[in-house]
Structures are given as structure tokens and as C-alpha cells.
N, C-alpha and C positions, 0 to 999 in steps of 0.2 A: 403556641410558641415553639420556636425551633430550639434545638439543643444549645446552639450558640447564644441565643437570646436568653435562655434560662441561665446559662453559665455566666453571662455578663451581669444579669440581674442578681445572681447569688454573690458574685464578686463585689458588686456595688454595696449590697446589704452587709456582707462580711466586713468591708472596710468601714462602713458607717457604725456598725455595732462595736467593732474593735476600738474605734476612735472614741465613742462616747463612754465605753467602759473604762478605758485608760484615763480619760478626762475626769470622770466622776470618782474614780478610785485613786487619783493622784495622791501620792504620799503613802500609799499602802504597798507592801511588797508583792506586787503581781508578777508572777513568774511566766505565765503563759495564758493566752486567751484562745480558746478553741471554739469556733463558730461552725456548727454543722446544720445545713438545711436538710430537713427530712419531715416525714409526716408524723403527727402526734398520734396518741392512742385512738383518736376518733377518725383518723385518716385525713385530717386537715393539714395543709402545708404549714410548717413551723420552722423555727430555729431553736437549736439547743446550744446555749452559750455556757461553756464551762470555763470558769476562771480559776486558775491554779495559783494559790498563794503559798507563802513560805511555811506557814504552820496553821493549826486550827485556831489559834488566838488571832490570826489575821483575817478570819472570815468576818465580814461586817455584820452588825445586828440586822435582824429581820426588817426593821423599819427602813434602814438604808438600802437593803436589797430590794424592797418594794419600790422605793423611790427610783432606784436604778432601772427596774423593769419599766416604769413609767417613762423614764428618759429614753430607753431603747425604743419603746413604742413611738414616741415623738420623732425620733430619728428615722425610723422606718416609714412613718407617715410622710415625712419630708421628701422621701424618694419614691412615694406612691407604692409602697410594699405593705400589704396588709397581713403578713404572716406574724404570728405571735412568738415572742422570744422567751423561751423557758430558760431560767437562770439557775445555775448550779455552781457551788463553790467546792473545790477540793483542795487539799493541801499536800505538800511534798514533804514526807518525813523519812524517806528511805536514805540511808547513808550513801548509796550509789547514785543518788540524784534522780532516780526514776520517779515519776509521779505515782503517788500512792493515795489512797483514800478517795479515789474517783474511779468511775467506770465510764469509759468513753466509747461510744459506738462510732466508728470511723467511716460509716457509709456516707456517700455523698449523693 
């Protein structure tokens, strides 16, 4: 694949993942969704999806997080993308509004 093709594929997947996360977490105070394509610990292509919420109490229970991963997998299958989405929640507790409680690798 060319760089442009990969870039378009990543953008399409980012949009799909952002959309399903916002839909599934409607009503929760989601401040930001960060979707980063990169390799996982085994060298497989993957997505790291970080959802920043207002506080620790806004992080959904594990059962809801597991359901969300299943929904993200379904969305990726719909666009013929077989990368696995790793889901992480962080919360923003700093007075200056900077995200805290998360560690984001910004490599693309």
C-alpha cells in the first residue's frame, strides 16, 4: 500500500471509531477521543483508542468497556479493517485543563 492509501485507510478508521465511541457513550462527559494507529506489543497493526472523560467516576464499568470494544470491532469490520482497537480511559483532573491520568503516545 502507498502512504496515501494508508493515510486514507487510517482516516476512515479514525472516523468510524470516533463515531461509534461517541454514539455508545452518549450522555457521558467525553472530553476527547484520541485514535492512534500503531503496532501493538507483538508487532501487529492496531489502534489505540484513548477516551478522555471529565473524572474517574465517568469511566464506564468494565462490562460496558468490553461491549464498546466489540462495537468498535464491528465498525472496523464494516470498512474491511482487521486492526484491533485497544481501549483506554483517562480523566482530566488538572485545574489548568490539561489531560491527566493518561499516557498518550502521539506517534502516527
